[in-house]
C-alpha positions, 0 to 999 in steps of 0.5 A, spaced: 500 500 499 504 505 497 510 508 500 517 510 498 524 507 499 529 512 502 533 512 496 527 515 492 525 519 498 532 522 497 532 524 490 525 526 490 527 531 496 534 533 493 536 532 501 543 529 502 543 522 506 544 525 512 540 530 513 534 525 510 536 520 516 535 527 521 528 529 517 525 521 517 527 520 524 523 527 527 517 525 522 517 517 525 518 520 532 513 525 531 508 519 529 508 523 522 511 517 518 512 510 519 517 505 516 515 498 513 520 493 515 517 488 510 516 492 504 522 497 506 518 503 504 516 509 508 509 511 509 505 517 511 501 515 517 494 518 519 497 523 523 501 525 518 496 526 513 491 530 517 497 534 519 499 535 511 491 537 511 491 542 516 498 545 514 495 546 506 488 549 510 493 554 513 497 556 507 491 557 503 488 562 509 495 566 509 495 566 501 488 570 501 490 575 506 495 578 502 
């Protein structure tokens, strides 16, 4: 069910491997991202999806204010 490997994530975000590890660890600790050790991919959690949706709403409000 979806997911992305660490290598694809690194290339899609143009982030170095060391920085990616830092960000991924923070996102996992925050419950926004999870690692599937069977498929060896990362997936956005439900909490992560809710966070992204809220962030998009806030950005839309901010853009309309200017």
